[in-house]
GUROBA-512312 format. One record per residue (C-alpha): residue number from 0; x, y, z. Coordinates in steps of 0.1 Angstrom, whole numbers, plus 5000, padded with zeros to 4 digits. Layout:
// GUROBA-512312
PT   n   px   py   pz
PT NUM    X    Y    Z
...
//
This chain:
// GUROBA-512312
PT   n   px   py   pz
PT   0 9841 7818 6809
PT   1 9843 7788 6831
PT   2 9822 7782 6861
PT   3 9832 7805 6890
PT   4 9844 7787 6921
PT   5 9820 7808 6941
PT   6 9790 7798 6919
PT   7 9764 7778 6938
PT   8 9741 7759 6914
PT   9 9703 7764 6920
PT  10 9686 7734 6935
PT  11 9652 7737 6918
PT  12 9640 7706 6900
PT  13 9645 7723 6866
PT  14 9682 7727 6873
PT  15 9685 7692 6887
PT  16 9670 7679 6854
PT  17 9694 7701 6834
PT  18 9724 7688 6853
PT  19 9713 7652 6847
PT  20 9708 7659 6810
PT  21 9744 7673 6808
PT  22 9757 7642 6825
PT  23 9738 7621 6800
PT  24 9753 7641 6771
PT  25 9788 7635 6785
PT  26 9782 7598 6787
PT  27 9765 7593 6754
PT  28 9781 7620 6733
PT  29 9754 7619 6706
PT  30 9732 7646 6690
PT  31 9701 7635 6708
PT  32 9716 7639 6743
PT  33 9731 7673 6732
PT  34 9696 7684 6722
PT  35 9682 7672 6755
PT  36 9709 7691 6775
PT  37 9701 7723 6756
PT  38 9664 7718 6761
PT  39 9666 7711 6799
PT  40 9691 7740 6803
PT  41 9666 7763 6785
PT  42 9637 7752 6807
PT  43 9659 7758 6838
PT  44 9669 7793 6826
PT  45 9633 7802 6820
PT  46 9623 7790 6855
PT  47 9645 7818 6870
PT  48 9622 7847 6877
PT  49 9649 7873 6871
PT  50 9668 7856 6843
PT  51 9681 7878 6816
PT  52 9670 7912 6830
PT  53 9704 7928 6828
PT  54 9710 7913 6794
PT  55 9676 7926 6781
PT  56 9683 7961 6794
PT  57 9718 7962 6780
PT  58 9709 7947 6746
PT  59 9680 7973 6743
PT  60 9706 8000 6749
PT  61 9729 7987 6723
PT  62 9701 7983 6698
PT  63 9690 8019 6704
PT  64 9725 8031 6700
PT  65 9730 8012 6667
PT  66 9697 8026 6653
PT  67 9707 8062 6662
PT  68 9742 8057 6648
PT  69 9727 8044 6615
PT  70 9703 8073 6612
PT  71 9722 8103 6626
PT  72 9758 8093 6635
PT  73 9777 8084 6667
PT  74 9777 8119 6682
PT  75 9740 8123 6680
PT  76 9735 8088 6695
PT  77 9757 8097 6725
PT  78 9738 8129 6730
PT  79 9705 8110 6731
PT  80 9717 8090 6761
PT  81 9732 8120 6778
PT  82 9768 8109 6772
PT  83 9781 8139 6753
PT  84 9811 8136 6776
PT  85 9822 8107 6754
PT  86 9821 8125 6721
PT  87 9855 8125 6705
PT  88 9868 8097 6727
PT  89 9883 8065 6712
PT  90 9858 8039 6703
PT  91 9872 8014 6728
PT  92 9868 8039 6756
PT  93 9833 8048 6746
PT  94 9823 8011 6744
PT  95 9838 8003 6778
PT  96 9820 8032 6794
PT  97 9787 8023 6779
PT  98 9791 7986 6786
PT  99 9798 7994 6823
PT 100 9768 8017 6824
PT 101 9744 7992 6809
PT 102 9757 7962 6830
PT 103 9763 7980 6864
PT 104 9801 7976 6861
PT 105 9797 7938 6863
PT 106 9784 7940 6899
PT 107 9767 7906 6898
PT 108 9773 7874 6879
PT 109 9745 7881 6855
PT 110 9759 7916 6849
PT 111 9792 7901 6840
PT 112 9776 7874 6817
PT 113 9757 7901 6799
PT 114 9788 7922 6794
PT 115 9808 7893 6781
PT 116 9780 7884 6757
PT 117 9777 7919 6743
PT 118 9814 7923 6738
PT 119 9817 7889 6721
PT 120 9788 7897 6698
PT 121 9805 7929 6685
PT 122 9837 7909 6681
PT 123 9819 7883 6660
PT 124 9803 7910 6639
PT 125 9838 7926 6634
PT 126 9826 7959 6648
PT 127 9860 7975 6656
PT 128 9847 8011 6655
PT 129 9814 8021 6670
PT 130 9805 8040 6638
PT 131 9803 8005 6622
PT 132 9776 7995 6645
PT 133 9751 8014 6624
PT 134 9758 7992 6594
PT 135 9748 7960 6612
PT 136 9711 7950 6605
PT 137 9693 7951 6639
PT 138 9680 7915 6634
PT 139 9716 7903 6630
PT 140 9728 7923 6660
PT 141 9701 7910 6683
PT 142 9706 7874 6672
PT 143 9743 7876 6678
PT 144 9738 7890 6713
PT 145 9712 7864 6721
PT 146 9734 7836 6708
PT 147 9764 7847 6729
PT 148 9743 7853 6760
PT 149 9728 7818 6759
PT 150 9762 7801 6750
PT 151 9781 7820 6777
PT 152 9754 7813 6803
PT 153 9757 7775 6795
PT 154 9794 7776 6797
PT 155 9793 7794 6830
PT 156 9771 7769 6846
PT 157 9785 7737 6831
PT 158 9821 7742 6820
PT 159 9835 7730 6853
PT 160 9813 7699 6853
PT 161 9822 7692 6817
PT 162 9859 7697 6823
PT 163 9861 7674 6853
PT 164 9885 7646 6844
PT 165 9889 7658 6808
PT 166 9917 7675 6790
PT 167 9912 7712 6781
PT 168 9910 7704 6744
PT 169 9882 7679 6749
PT 170 9863 7702 6772
PT 171 9865 7730 6746
PT 172 9853 7706 6719
PT 173 9822 7697 6739
PT 174 9814 7733 6747
PT 175 9819 7743 6710
PT 176 9795 7716 6699
PT 177 9769 7732 6721
PT 178 9778 7767 6709
PT 179 9775 7755 6673
PT 180 9741 7739 6680
PT 181 9729 7771 6696
PT 182 9741 7793 6668
PT 183 9729 7773 6639
PT 184 9694 7768 6653
PT 185 9688 7804 6664
PT 186 9700 7817 6630
PT 187 9676 7793 6613
PT 188 9646 7793 6636
PT 189 9644 7826 6655
PT 190 9622 7851 6636
PT 191 9629 7887 6645
PT 192 9612 7904 6615
PT 193 9591 7926 6638
PT 194 9622 7942 6652
PT 195 9617 7970 6626
PT 196 9587 7981 6646
PT 197 9603 7979 6681
PT 198 9610 8010 6701
PT 199 9644 8008 6718
PT 200 9647 8045 6727
PT 201 9641 8038 6764
PT 202 9656 8010 6785
PT 203 9622 8004 6800
PT 204 9611 7992 6765
PT 205 9631 7960 6769
PT 206 9601 7938 6764
PT 207 9610 7930 6728
PT 208 9644 7917 6738
PT 209 9632 7897 6768
PT 210 9605 7882 6747
PT 211 9630 7873 6720
PT 212 9652 7857 6747
PT 213 9623 7835 6759
PT 214 9615 7826 6723
PT 215 9651 7816 6718
PT 216 9651 7792 6748
PT 217 9617 7779 6737
PT 218 9632 7769 6703
PT 219 9656 7745 6721
PT 220 9627 7730 6741
PT 221 9608 7724 6709
PT 222 9637 7708 6691
PT 223 9639 7680 6717
PT 224 9611 7655 6720
PT 225 9611 7630 6749
PT 226 9610 7594 6737
//
């Protein structure tokens, strides 16, 4: 997803610093400037009071669904969220309905980013049928959703800036470098072992996911040290 033409970048100092760090990354093209851009972007995201709320709610819903599918099957999982009307429907239709429900039909930019992240996560995990969702370890599922949300959020805010004056292939290479950096470090550094004790049965219990999102951003802050 590229930056929307209607997107107005925040003017807070954290976002100004993030934009400067991305400009430096584009000039220098080295690993240190990439780390700095990821760090400043993470700080800016954490500075937004409402950041990640839709994502955290939606990811909580998907984690609850996957746990119930794993233990009792898809039909039971749908009954638990009062969506018996979806029983027997094709997987794609069920997924689209639930995704719209969890992300308010993409009513806001953040809703759309969350929806894109969740769909991409399932695609990466090769979940083509919702019954397969129950076979994915919850730690892997949450990490994949977190990775995609952070990567897509970065792309949304900076793809247009990165693409200015560059060929599409070069723009995509730069964005992929950031995506690879996000992916490799979250898989290595983010510890979600306590997910086994988390209660995802109610969307109001989204604290675990929101805390994991904050921890993920903090990892990128810690990986960069100002000289």
